Structures are given as structure tokens and as C-alpha cells.
C-alpha positions as CSV (number, residue, x, y, z in Angstrom):
1,M,234.3,151.5,16.1
2,A,237.7,152.4,14.6
3,R,237.9,155.8,12.9
4,Q,238.1,155.7,9.1
5,A,241.4,156.2,7.3
6,V,242.3,159.9,6.7
7,V,242.9,160.9,3.1
8,R,244.8,164.2,2.8
9,H,243.4,166.5,0.1
10,N,242.6,164.1,-2.7
11,D,245.6,161.8,-2.3
12,W,243.6,158.5,-2.4
13,G,247.0,156.7,-2.9
14,S,247.2,156.5,0.9
15,L,244.4,153.9,0.8
16,D,245.2,150.2,0.2
17,P,242.4,148.4,-1.6
18,P,242.4,144.6,-1.8
19,A,243.4,142.9,-5.0
20,L,240.5,141.9,-7.2
21,G,239.3,138.5,-6.4
22,Q,241.3,138.4,-3.1
23,W,238.7,139.7,-0.6
24,E,235.2,139.1,0.8
25,P,232.7,141.9,0.1
26,T,230.0,142.7,2.6
27,L,228.3,145.8,1.3
28,S,225.4,145.6,-1.1
29,V,225.6,147.5,-4.3
30,T,222.8,149.0,-6.4
31,V,223.7,149.7,-10.0
32,V,221.4,152.5,-11.2
33,V,220.9,152.4,-15.0
34,P,218.9,155.4,-16.3
35,T,217.5,154.7,-19.8
36,F,215.6,156.7,-22.4
37,N,215.0,154.8,-25.7
38,Y,218.1,152.6,-25.3
39,Q,216.3,149.4,-26.2
40,R,219.1,148.4,-28.6
41,T,222.0,148.5,-26.1
42,L,220.3,147.9,-22.7
43,P,220.2,144.1,-23.2
44,Y,224.0,144.0,-23.5
45,V,224.5,146.3,-20.6
46,L,222.4,144.0,-18.4
47,A,224.0,140.9,-19.8
48,A,227.5,142.2,-18.9
49,L,226.2,143.1,-15.4
50,A,224.9,139.5,-15.1
51,G,228.5,138.3,-15.6
52,Q,230.0,140.3,-12.8
53,S,232.5,138.9,-10.2
54,Y,230.6,140.7,-7.4
55,P,228.5,138.3,-5.4
56,S,225.0,138.0,-6.9
57,H,223.3,138.2,-3.5
58,L,224.9,141.6,-2.9
59,L,224.2,143.0,-6.3
60,E,221.0,144.8,-7.3
61,V,220.3,146.5,-10.7
62,L,217.7,149.2,-10.9
63,V,216.7,150.2,-14.4
64,V,215.0,153.7,-14.4
65,D,212.9,154.2,-17.5
66,D,212.8,157.9,-18.2
67,Q,209.5,157.6,-20.2
68,S,210.9,155.7,-23.2
69,Q,208.7,155.2,-26.2
70,P,207.9,152.4,-26.3
71,A,208.2,151.8,-22.6
72,Q,211.3,149.9,-21.6
73,E,210.9,146.3,-20.7
74,L,213.5,144.1,-19.0
75,P,215.2,141.6,-21.2
76,E,215.5,137.9,-20.3
77,V,219.2,138.0,-19.7
78,R,219.8,140.2,-16.6
79,P,221.2,140.0,-13.1
80,D,219.2,138.0,-10.6
81,H,218.0,141.0,-8.6
82,T,217.0,143.5,-11.3
83,R,214.1,145.9,-10.9
84,L,212.4,148.4,-13.3
85,I,210.9,151.6,-12.2
86,R,209.4,154.3,-14.4
87,V,209.8,158.0,-14.1
88,E,206.4,159.6,-13.4
89,E,207.5,163.2,-12.8
90,G,210.2,165.3,-14.4
91,W,212.7,164.1,-17.0
92,G,216.4,163.8,-17.7
93,R,219.3,161.8,-16.5
94,A,219.8,163.7,-13.3
95,N,216.1,163.2,-12.3
96,A,216.2,159.5,-13.2
97,C,219.4,158.9,-11.3
98,H,218.1,160.7,-8.2
99,L,214.9,158.7,-8.3
100,G,217.0,155.5,-8.6
101,A,219.1,156.6,-5.6
102,L,216.0,157.0,-3.4
103,A,214.6,153.6,-4.5
104,A,217.9,151.7,-4.2
105,D,218.3,149.1,-1.5
106,G,222.1,148.9,-1.7
107,D,224.7,150.4,0.6
108,V,226.5,151.7,-2.5
109,L,225.1,153.5,-5.5
110,H,226.8,152.8,-8.8
111,W,225.7,155.0,-11.7
112,Y,225.9,153.1,-15.0
113,D,224.6,154.4,-18.3
114,A,222.5,152.3,-20.7
115,D,225.2,152.4,-23.3
116,M,228.0,151.0,-21.2
117,L,229.3,147.4,-21.1
118,A,231.2,146.3,-18.0
119,H,234.2,144.1,-17.8
120,R,233.9,141.2,-15.2
121,E,235.4,143.0,-12.2
122,E,233.9,146.5,-12.9
123,V,231.5,146.5,-9.9
124,E,234.0,144.7,-7.6
125,A,236.6,147.3,-8.4
126,H,234.3,150.1,-7.4
127,A,233.0,148.4,-4.3
128,R,236.4,147.7,-2.7
129,W,236.9,151.4,-2.1
130,H,233.6,151.8,-0.3
131,H,234.7,149.0,2.1
132,L,237.7,151.2,3.0
133,V,236.0,154.6,3.6
134,D,232.5,155.8,3.2
135,Y,233.6,159.0,1.4
136,A,235.3,157.5,-1.6
137,V,234.0,158.5,-5.1
138,P,235.6,156.1,-7.5
139,G,235.5,156.5,-11.2
140,G,236.3,153.9,-13.8
141,H,238.2,153.6,-17.1
142,K,236.4,153.4,-20.4
143,L,237.0,153.2,-24.1
144,F,234.6,154.3,-26.8
145,V,233.9,151.7,-29.5
146,D,231.5,151.2,-32.4
147,P,228.9,148.8,-31.1
148,T,227.6,147.6,-34.5
149,S,229.4,144.2,-34.4
150,L,227.9,143.5,-30.9
151,L,224.2,144.4,-31.6
152,G,223.4,141.2,-33.5
153,A,225.0,138.9,-30.8
154,D,223.0,136.8,-28.3
155,P,223.0,138.6,-24.9
156,A,223.5,135.3,-23.2
157,S,226.8,134.8,-25.1
158,V,227.9,138.3,-24.0
159,R,227.1,137.4,-20.4
160,D,229.1,134.2,-20.6
161,R,232.1,135.9,-22.2
162,V,232.1,138.7,-19.6
163,A,231.9,136.1,-16.8
164,A,234.8,134.3,-18.4
165,G,236.9,137.5,-18.3
166,E,236.8,138.0,-22.1
167,A,235.1,141.4,-22.2
168,G,238.3,142.9,-23.5
169,D,238.0,140.7,-26.6
170,L,234.5,141.7,-27.6
171,F,235.6,144.2,-30.2
172,P,238.7,142.8,-32.0
173,G,240.3,144.8,-34.7
174,Q,238.4,148.0,-33.9
175,E,239.6,151.4,-33.0
176,H,239.2,152.0,-29.3
177,E,238.9,155.7,-28.5
178,P,239.9,156.9,-25.0
179,H,238.1,159.7,-23.1
180,Q,241.0,161.9,-24.0
181,W,240.4,165.2,-22.1
182,V,239.8,163.1,-18.9
183,E,242.9,161.0,-19.6
184,D,245.0,164.1,-20.2
185,Y,244.1,165.5,-16.8
186,W,244.5,162.2,-15.0
187,A,248.1,162.1,-16.5
188,K,248.8,165.6,-15.2
189,T,247.6,164.9,-11.7
190,D,248.8,161.4,-11.0
191,D,245.3,160.0,-11.5
192,L,243.8,162.9,-9.5
193,R,246.0,162.3,-6.5
194,T,247.6,165.7,-6.8
195,A,244.5,167.5,-8.1
196,G,243.2,168.6,-4.7
197,P,239.9,170.4,-4.7
198,R,239.8,170.4,-8.5
199,A,239.4,166.6,-8.7
200,Q,235.7,167.0,-8.4
201,R,235.7,168.6,-11.9
202,Y,236.5,165.1,-13.3
203,H,233.6,163.2,-11.8
204,I,232.2,161.3,-14.7
205,G,229.0,159.7,-13.6
206,M,228.6,157.2,-16.4
207,T,231.0,155.0,-14.4
208,G,230.9,156.5,-11.0
209,S,229.9,155.2,-7.6
210,V,229.3,156.5,-4.1
211,T,227.9,155.3,-0.8
212,K,224.3,156.0,-0.4
213,A,225.1,157.7,2.9
214,L,227.5,160.2,1.2
215,Y,224.9,160.8,-1.6
216,L,222.2,161.6,0.9
217,D,224.5,163.8,2.9
218,S,225.2,165.8,-0.2
219,D,222.9,168.0,-2.3
220,G,222.8,165.1,-4.8
221,F,221.8,165.5,-8.4
222,D,220.3,168.8,-9.4
223,R,217.1,167.5,-11.0
224,T,216.7,170.6,-13.1
225,L,219.9,170.0,-15.1
226,R,219.5,168.4,-18.5
227,L,223.3,168.3,-19.2
228,G,226.4,168.7,-17.0
229,E,224.8,166.9,-14.1
230,D,227.9,164.8,-13.4
231,M,230.0,167.9,-12.9
232,H,227.5,169.4,-10.5
233,L,227.2,166.1,-8.6
234,G,231.0,166.1,-8.3
235,H,230.8,169.4,-6.6
236,S,228.0,168.2,-4.3
237,L,229.9,165.2,-3.3
238,A,233.1,167.2,-2.7
239,Q,231.1,169.6,-0.5
240,A,230.0,166.6,1.5
241,G,233.7,165.5,2.0
242,G,234.2,163.1,-0.9
243,V,237.6,162.0,-2.3
244,F,237.7,161.2,-6.0
245,V,239.4,158.0,-6.9
246,V,240.6,156.8,-10.3
247,D,240.4,153.0,-10.6
248,R,241.7,151.8,-14.0
249,E,240.7,148.2,-13.2
250,A,237.0,149.3,-13.2
251,R,236.9,148.9,-17.0
252,S,234.0,149.4,-19.4
253,W,233.2,149.8,-23.1
254,H,231.2,152.8,-24.1
255,L,228.9,151.6,-26.9
256,G,229.3,154.5,-29.3
257,R,230.7,158.0,-28.9
258,S,229.1,160.2,-26.2
259,Q,227.2,163.3,-27.0
260,V,230.0,165.4,-25.5
261,L,232.4,163.9,-27.9
262,R,230.1,164.2,-30.9
263,R,228.8,167.8,-30.2
264,A,231.4,169.2,-27.8
265,E,231.0,172.9,-28.7
266,Q,227.2,172.8,-28.5
267,V,227.2,170.9,-25.2
268,N,229.7,173.2,-23.6
269,R,227.9,176.3,-24.8
270,F,224.7,175.0,-23.3
271,N,226.4,173.9,-20.0
272,D,228.4,177.0,-19.3
273,P,225.7,179.3,-17.8
274,Y,224.3,176.5,-15.7
275,L,227.6,175.3,-14.3
276,A,228.9,178.8,-13.8
277,D,225.9,179.6,-11.7
278,L,226.0,176.4,-9.6
279,V,229.6,175.2,-9.3
280,P,232.0,177.8,-7.7
281,T,235.1,175.7,-8.4
282,M,234.5,176.3,-12.1
283,R,235.8,179.8,-11.6
284,P,237.1,180.2,-15.2
285,K,233.5,180.1,-16.3
286,R,232.8,183.0,-14.0
287,N,233.5,186.7,-14.6
288,R,236.4,188.0,-12.5
289,R,234.6,191.2,-11.6
290,G,231.0,192.5,-11.4
291,R,229.0,189.3,-11.0
292,A,227.3,187.3,-8.3
293,Y,226.0,183.8,-8.8
294,Q,223.4,181.5,-7.3
295,V,226.1,179.5,-5.4
296,P,228.8,181.9,-4.2
297,Y,232.5,181.2,-4.1
298,L,232.7,182.8,-0.6
299,E,230.3,183.3,2.2
300,V,231.1,185.6,5.1
301,V,229.2,185.2,8.3
302,L,229.1,187.8,11.1
303,A,227.0,188.7,14.0
304,A,225.6,192.2,13.9
305,G,227.2,194.5,16.5
306,P,226.9,198.3,16.8
307,A,225.4,199.7,13.6
308,D,228.2,201.9,12.5
309,E,230.9,199.3,12.8
310,T,228.7,196.5,11.3
311,I,227.8,198.6,8.3
312,H,231.4,199.5,7.8
313,V,232.6,195.9,7.9
314,V,229.9,194.7,5.5
315,D,230.6,197.6,3.1
316,S,234.3,196.7,3.3
317,L,233.5,193.2,2.3
318,L,231.3,194.3,-0.6
319,D,234.0,196.8,-1.6
320,G,236.7,194.2,-2.0
321,D,238.0,192.4,-5.0
322,V,235.9,189.3,-4.5
323,P,232.5,190.2,-5.8
324,D,231.5,186.6,-6.0
325,L,230.4,186.4,-2.4
326,R,227.5,186.4,0.0
327,V,227.5,188.2,3.3
328,T,225.3,186.7,6.0
329,V,224.6,189.0,8.9
330,V,223.1,187.4,12.0
331,G,220.8,189.6,14.1
332,P,217.3,190.0,15.7
333,W,215.7,191.4,12.5
334,S,212.2,190.4,13.6
335,T,212.4,193.1,16.3
336,V,212.4,195.8,13.7
337,H,208.8,197.2,13.8
338,D,206.5,199.9,12.3
339,D,205.1,201.0,15.7
340,R,205.0,204.7,16.5
341,V,208.3,205.7,18.1
342,Q,210.6,208.7,18.2
343,P,213.0,207.5,15.4
344,V,216.3,208.4,17.0
345,E,215.2,207.0,20.3
346,D,214.0,203.7,19.0
347,P,215.1,200.9,21.3
348,V,216.1,198.8,18.3
349,L,217.7,201.6,16.4
350,E,221.1,199.8,15.9
351,T,219.3,196.8,14.5
352,R,217.1,199.0,12.3
353,L,220.0,200.8,10.7
354,V,221.8,197.6,9.7
355,H,218.5,196.1,8.6
356,R,217.6,199.0,6.3
357,S,221.2,199.3,5.0
358,Y,221.1,195.8,3.5
359,L,217.4,195.0,3.1
360,H,217.7,195.4,-0.7
361,E,221.3,194.5,-1.2
362,P,221.3,191.1,-3.2
363,R,224.6,190.0,-1.8
364,V,223.7,190.4,1.8
365,R,221.4,187.9,3.7
366,L,219.9,188.9,7.0
367,V,219.2,185.9,9.2
368,E,218.4,185.4,12.9
369,S,220.6,182.4,13.5
370,A,223.9,181.4,12.0
371,P,223.7,178.8,9.2
372,A,225.0,175.3,10.2
373,T,226.4,174.7,6.7
374,S,227.1,176.7,3.5
375,D,226.8,175.9,-0.2
376,A,229.8,178.2,-0.9
377,E,233.2,176.9,-1.6
378,F,234.7,178.9,1.3
379,V,233.2,180.3,4.5
380,L,234.8,183.2,6.4
381,T,233.4,183.6,10.0
382,L,234.2,186.8,11.7
383,P,234.3,186.9,15.6
384,D,233.1,190.6,15.8
385,V,233.0,193.8,13.8
386,S,236.3,195.3,15.2
387,M,238.4,194.7,12.0
388,A,237.8,194.9,8.3
389,P,239.7,193.6,5.2
390,L,241.5,195.9,2.8
391,P,240.2,195.6,-0.8
392,S,242.8,193.0,-1.8
393,A,242.9,191.0,1.4
394,L,240.2,188.4,0.7
395,A,241.4,187.5,-2.8
396,A,244.9,187.1,-1.5
397,L,243.9,184.8,1.3
398,L,241.7,182.7,-1.0
399,D,244.5,182.4,-3.5
400,D,246.7,181.2,-0.6
401,L,244.3,178.4,0.2
402,E,243.9,177.5,-3.5
403,R,247.6,177.2,-4.0
404,T,248.2,175.1,-1.0
405,H,245.0,173.0,-1.2
406,H,244.7,173.7,2.6
407,G,241.5,173.7,4.5
408,V,241.7,176.6,6.9
409,R,243.3,180.0,7.5
410,V,243.0,181.4,11.1
411,L,243.3,185.2,11.3
412,A,244.3,186.1,14.9
413,Y,243.1,189.5,16.1
414,G,245.1,191.5,18.6
415,S,242.3,191.2,21.0
416,G,242.7,187.4,21.3
417,V,239.7,186.4,19.1
418,A,240.1,185.1,15.6
419,A,238.4,184.9,12.2
420,R,238.4,181.6,10.4
421,L,238.4,181.2,6.6
422,E,237.5,177.5,6.0
423,R,237.0,175.3,2.9
424,T,233.5,173.8,3.2
425,S,234.6,170.4,1.8
426,A,237.3,170.2,4.5
427,L,234.8,170.8,7.3
428,A,232.5,168.1,5.8
429,R,235.4,165.6,5.5
430,V,236.3,166.1,9.2
431,E,232.7,165.6,10.2
432,R,232.8,162.2,8.5
433,L,236.1,161.3,10.1
434,A,235.6,162.6,13.7
435,G,234.4,160.4,16.5
436,E,233.6,161.2,20.1
437,G,236.6,162.8,21.7
438,D,238.5,163.4,18.5
439,D,240.3,166.8,18.1
440,R,238.7,168.3,15.1
441,E,241.3,170.9,14.6
442,A,244.0,168.2,14.5
443,L,241.9,166.3,12.0
444,L,241.5,169.4,9.8
445,D,245.3,169.9,9.9
446,E,245.9,166.2,9.1
447,S,243.4,166.0,6.2
448,F,243.7,169.4,4.6
449,G,246.1,171.8,6.5
450,V,245.6,174.7,8.9
451,K,247.7,177.8,9.1
452,T,247.4,180.9,11.4
453,Y,248.3,184.5,10.4
454,P,248.1,187.6,12.5
455,A,245.1,189.4,10.9
456,S,247.0,192.7,10.8
457,D,249.8,191.0,8.7
458,V,247.4,189.9,5.9
459,G,245.4,193.0,5.1
460,W,243.1,193.4,8.0
461,V,242.8,196.8,9.8
462,P,240.8,198.3,12.6
463,V,237.3,199.0,11.2
464,D,237.6,202.8,11.6
465,Q,240.7,202.8,9.5
466,R,239.2,201.1,6.5
467,V,238.3,203.6,3.8
468,V,235.3,202.7,1.7
469,E,235.2,205.1,-1.2
470,R,232.0,207.0,-1.8
471,F,230.8,209.3,-4.6
472,V,231.7,213.0,-4.3
473,L,229.2,215.3,-6.1
474,G,229.2,218.7,-4.5
475,A,226.8,221.5,-5.4
476,R,228.1,223.5,-8.4
477,P,226.9,225.5,-11.3
478,P,226.5,223.7,-14.7
479,M,229.7,223.3,-16.7
480,D,230.1,224.4,-20.2
481,P,229.2,221.4,-22.5
482,D,232.4,221.7,-24.5
483,K,234.5,221.6,-21.3
484,S,232.5,218.7,-20.0
485,E,233.1,216.8,-23.3
486,N,236.9,217.4,-22.9
487,R,236.8,215.9,-19.4
488,L,234.7,213.0,-20.8
489,R,237.3,212.3,-23.5
490,K,240.2,212.7,-21.1
491,A,238.6,210.1,-18.8
492,L,238.1,207.7,-21.7
493,R,241.7,208.1,-22.9
494,K,242.9,207.3,-19.4
495,A,240.9,204.1,-19.4
496,D,241.7,203.3,-23.0
497,G,242.0,199.6,-23.7
498,E,240.5,198.3,-20.4
499,G,238.4,195.3,-21.1
500,V,239.4,195.1,-24.8
501,V,241.0,192.2,-26.5
502,R,243.8,193.4,-28.8
503,P,244.1,191.8,-32.2
504,A,247.4,190.2,-31.3
505,E,245.7,188.6,-28.3
506,V,243.0,186.8,-30.3
507,P,244.0,183.1,-30.6
508,A,244.4,181.8,-34.1
509,E,241.5,179.6,-35.3
510,G,242.1,176.0,-34.1
511,D,244.5,177.1,-31.4
512,G,241.8,178.2,-28.9
513,K,241.3,176.8,-25.5
514,R,238.0,176.8,-23.5
515,G,236.7,175.9,-20.2
516,L,238.4,174.8,-17.0
517,F,242.1,174.0,-17.2
518,G,242.2,175.0,-20.9
519,R,240.0,172.1,-21.9
520,R,240.3,171.5,-25.7
521,R,237.6,172.6,-28.0
């Protein structure tokens, strides 16, 4: 079997999809339509899907009723292969879409909201990318429109007009509102081709699609999310190797303004703590210092060695300027016991000292085997505990990877071994591309970029030379309270202004920015 085409970073322009109507599809597509009390618009959504150019025998529509009141029923005008399933457990769009994905028979999953109306080639436009590579994540183009004039129409007439290629004429003389913040970023990044790892942020699930294989290889929808599930799914698909495509020929009408457009401030306020915790690429939602999150930006993996060196390396990592990390230490922790033994002669003393040092440190995970994968954005794997990073080294290396969109930094030790700082999504992409006998390092370089530095040139020093500052509090008599107050005020004056927004720095009302990439309020 021929290897799939290699897309570098997110430059999907290297792929050559067939022209609409000029190719023969073979993959089956399931359109998953979650619905909750969309009885007014769903008949038109299904009518438009019944008028698609995609072959009827390859098209399934799965309506997932998220406990509508009254219960949703299928209208008469619908695609030939339409099924209705009802949510019995949980609630919300993410939960409904996930259940639909598991129940789908198609090779391709196409998410489609119950207030969207597709143009004739919408499904075909999505499907052509999945026939090229199994890791494409296409998104379509949409315009928001007032649906009032449509709602009294016969769904059969809508089906016929869509099938005739007349979907663009369904709302004559009306204002058509673009999805402006998405369009703005598409314009800045050549339709995401130059966006690199940030392309995932613009995954909009109301018109998105993915192969079922890629979805199942990813973490999929987080079923606990009530809003923001598309952005989290974008992260999950990127971590599985996805490339995010903009297809402006996959056109749809959005029947009414979305909740995000109508209540942007409230939606963003609700989403921020959830997305900050779960999506490390949304770093502007995270604090620069002092915080750790459920899904870390960086995971460091090392095998425990001699206790003193291991503890010093781990302390050096925790002491650095990337607090948003998890340190995973691999060792035989189950050998640590409570049997009677002379403490300093304990056969497992080295293991015991490391174990006790980090047993209650929330950013350190003690495991007995190295993890096969990571949920972090980056993984740093250390070959041993002979070298440690200076406080600024990790942030500088990560910034180097972020600027270049590269996948790997190899840090060569003088001893001949090397540490590897790897982008998780790059590793996943290579796993999708590589076949038997393929050179994975060459594929990494081709698809993302690999560069090697001598570790000593980029902030790594022998472990015994790395100073980790500790508290100094010697025995001394009590100080006079007035003198102590003077020292207190002197220390505060020295730090005056740290962490304070000056009046001149406060943006004027209406000029503020928020969110990733200065997303407009």
C-alpha cells in the first residue's frame, strides 16, 4: 500500500483534491446531527442533506436527539439512509456527537448542527479530502442568515432547490453575516496553511469532518464540556496528527446567529477556565507563572538513577521558568516497603529517597514504566540524570519550537547520548504516515522539522553545577520589630509595581482584546 501524502506543518495546500463533480467517491460518510429542541429547523437541514451531490448509497445521516421535549421525530423529507438515536445518558452537544460517532457506520464523520443548511456539494467537498489522507480535518464556509423566510417553505421544495444547485438563492435580499473572527484569522494565515500548530484553535465543529479512524485514535469529544467542545476536539485531533483544512466550497447557511455571536462575552467567560485547563495551545488563557493545569504544556520523562542526581535534576526542572509542566519519573516504586530495616542500609534506599522526595509533589508523577503517549503539547525525554537545565533553558527551547513550528529538538550530550524535546502532534502524524521500513526520523524532519543542538550550548549543565536556590534561615535572636518593619518596607519598595497594571496600561473601553490571538470582544 502506498504511503499517504506528507503535509508539512499545516500546509494543506500541498494536497491536490479533485474538482467537485469530477471524481468517483468510495468512502461512506455519516453526517452526525445533534439536536435539542430544533424541531423548527431540522426539517430543512435534512431536506438540504437529501439534495446532496454525494452518492446516496454512501451517505448516512444520524440524528442524535439530546432529550428534546417533545421528543424529536424524523420528518418525511430526509436522506434515504437516515437514522434517529436518542441520548439516554449525559447531555450536551459533545456527548451527543460522541454517541453519534460510536453509532456511525460511515468511514467519515461529518458533524453538522441542526440549524445548518447545506449547499449541494457540501458533503462532497468535505469527503474529497478524506480520500487523499486519513488525517485531514476539513472545515467549511458558512454565512449567518435570518431563517424566518424559510420556515414556512415546503421542505421538499428546499430539497429540490438544493439538488438543483440553488441553495445560494434561498435568502435573496437578506444580509449575510460572515463568521468574522474565523474569517479574519483565515485571512492572516492563508486559510490556515501558515498557521502551523495554532490551526487547531479554529476547528469549528458545526461544519467539520474527520475520518472515524482519526477520531477514535484521538481523545475525541470531552463529554463533560457544555460549551467550547469544538476547540477541545481540535486539540484532540491535532494531538492525533490531524491537519486542518479550509474548504470554501463546502458551503452552508447558518439559520440564525450562533450563541457565541449573540452572547460572546458570557460564552467566553464560561469557556475560559475549562479550555485553559484542557487545551495547552491556548496559552494566553493560562498564567505565565505559578500555575499547573490538568493537561500540561510540557511533560518531562526520565528514568530514576542515583538518588542525589535524580532529585537534583527533577528539582532543576521544577525550579525553571516553565511551571506548566509534569515530570514523570520512571522507577521501581513498588519495591519501597515498610519492613523493618536499618534505614541507611536499606537495599532500596536510592529508590526510597526519590520516592519520598516527590510522593506529595503534584507536578511529579511516579510510574513504573514509561508512558507510550502523552496528553501534553510537548514531551522532553531525558537519557539519564547527568545534565540539568538552567532556569531559562526550557522556555527558550520551547519558544524556539513555537517560532519555527518544528517538531523536534535533539539535545546532544557530550557523553554521546541525547535528550529529545518533541511535539506530540508531530509524533502522532509520523505514526500515521510511517510504513514498515520507513525512516521515522526522516519523516519527522519532512513533516515538521528536526534540529540538533549541543546541550551545553542551549542552557544545559552537568547536574552538580546546577544551583537550585533554597531558603536560608539561620539561628538568630529576635529582631527589633521596628527594624524588621523597615526591612519589610524596603523589600516591598524593591518589588514595587510587580504584577500591577498601571493606569496608562489599562485599555480604553471598546479597545480591549481578549483570548487567543487578540480575539475581538
